LUMROVO-316366 format. One record per residue: x, y, z of N, C-alpha, C in turn; residue number from 0. Coordinates in steps of 0.02 Angstrom, whole numbers, m for minus. Example, Ala and Ser with C-alpha at 12.3 -4.5 7.8 and 13.67 -1.06 7.14 Angstrom:
BEGIN
PT; 660; m284; 390; 615; m225; 390; 660; m165; 390; 0
PT; 642; m112; 354; 684; m53; 357; 645; 2; 394; 1
This chain:
BEGIN
PT; 1244; m302; m1049; 1202; m246; m1051; 1193; m220; m1123; 0
PT; 1136; m191; m1130; 1124; m164; m1198; 1084; m99; m1191; 1
PT; 1088; m53; m1239; 1052; 13; m1232; 972; m2; m1232; 2
PT; 940; 40; m1197; 867; 38; m1196; 841; 61; m1258; 3
PT; 795; 25; m1289; 765; 47; m1348; 710; 98; m1337; 4
PT; 720; 155; m1365; 671; 208; m1351; 615; 209; m1403; 5
PT; 555; 221; m1378; 496; 226; m1421; 482; 299; m1428; 6
PT; 475; 325; m1490; 463; 392; m1504; 388; 404; m1516; 7
PT; 353; 353; m1535; 283; 359; m1552; 241; 315; m1506; 8
PT; 191; 345; m1473; 145; 308; m1434; 76; 318; m1465; 9
PT; 46; 263; m1481; m22; 267; m1512; m69; 302; m1471; 10
PT; m112; 340; m1497; m162; 383; m1461; m202; 341; m1412; 11
PT; m226; 284; m1430; m268; 240; m1389; m227; 220; m1327; 12
PT; m160; 205; m1333; m120; 185; m1277; m111; 246; m1229; 13
PT; m101; 305; m1254; m92; 360; m1213; m156; 381; m1176; 14
PT; m213; 376; m1209; m278; 384; m1179; m295; 334; m1121; 15
PT; m274; 273; m1137; m286; 220; m1086; m242; 236; m1023; 16
PT; m181; 261; m1028; m140; 277; m971; m170; 335; m934; 17
PT; m192; 387; m967; m220; 443; m931; m290; 438; m909; 18
PT; m327; 386; m934; m397; 374; m913; m401; 353; m840; 19
PT; m348; 320; m814; m351; 297; m746; m312; 345; m700; 20
PT; m285; 401; m724; m252; 450; m684; m300; 485; m638; 21
PT; m280; 503; m578; m324; 539; m535; m336; 610; m559; 22
PT; m396; 638; m543; m411; 708; m562; m372; 754; m519; 23
PT; m351; 812; m552; m308; 858; m511; m355; 918; m496; 24
PT; m354; 934; m431; m394; 993; m408; m344; 1054; m408; 25
PT; m346; 1091; m460; m293; 1144; m473; m298; 1201; m416; 26
PT; m360; 1214; m393; m369; 1262; m339; m338; 1237; m275; 27
PT; m338; 1172; m262; m303; 1146; m204; m230; 1149; m212; 28
PT; m206; 1134; m269; m137; 1140; m286; m107; 1208; m273; 29
PT; m144; 1257; m300; m121; 1326; m296; m123; 1349; m221; 30
PT; m172; 1326; m184; m183; 1347; m111; m118; 1313; m76; 31
PT; m100; 1252; m89; m42; 1224; m56; 23; 1260; m77; 32
PT; 30; 1280; m138; 85; 1315; m158; 90; 1384; m124; 33
PT; 33; 1415; m116; 30; 1480; m77; 57; 1475; m11; 34
PT; 47; 1415; 19; 70; 1407; 90; 143; 1395; 93; 35
PT; 174; 1370; 38; 240; 1348; 40; 285; 1398; 9; 36
PT; 265; 1426; m47; 307; 1476; m86; 300; 1548; m63; 37
PT; 353; 1587; m61; 356; 1656; m43; 364; 1695; m111; 38
PT; 315; 1722; m137; 325; 1759; m201; 328; 1835; m193; 39
PT; 348; 1856; m132; 354; 1927; m121; 421; 1952; m152; 40
PT; 420; 2014; m175; 480; 2042; m203; 527; 2068; m151; 41
PT; 591; 2064; m163; 638; 2090; m114; 701; 2114; m157; 42
PT; 736; 2158; m127; 797; 2188; m156; 856; 2137; m149; 43
PT; 882; 2105; m202; 932; 2054; m192; 998; 2082; m165; 44
PT; 1007; 2150; m169; 1066; 2182; m145; 1064; 2208; m75; 45
PT; 1003; 2203; m47; 992; 2231; 22; 1037; 2192; 70; 46
PT; 1073; 2231; 110; 1116; 2201; 160; 1187; 2180; 135; 47
PT; 1202; 2189; 72; 1263; 2170; 44; 1313; 2229; 44; 48
PT; 1289; 2290; 51; 1336; 2347; 50; 1349; 2372; m23; 49
PT; 1311; 2340; m69; 1321; 2366; m142; 1273; 2416; m158; 50
């Protein structure tokens, strides 16, 4: 076994080629899904603890 050689620099053209084939993200759809799953209401963290 040997250590993995890490690349610190990725040429711009290579990065663009990778992201060119990535699917488009519909951020409105992502936010709507998060709203269904996440509860962002505020609550008292000490409620019910007797503190």
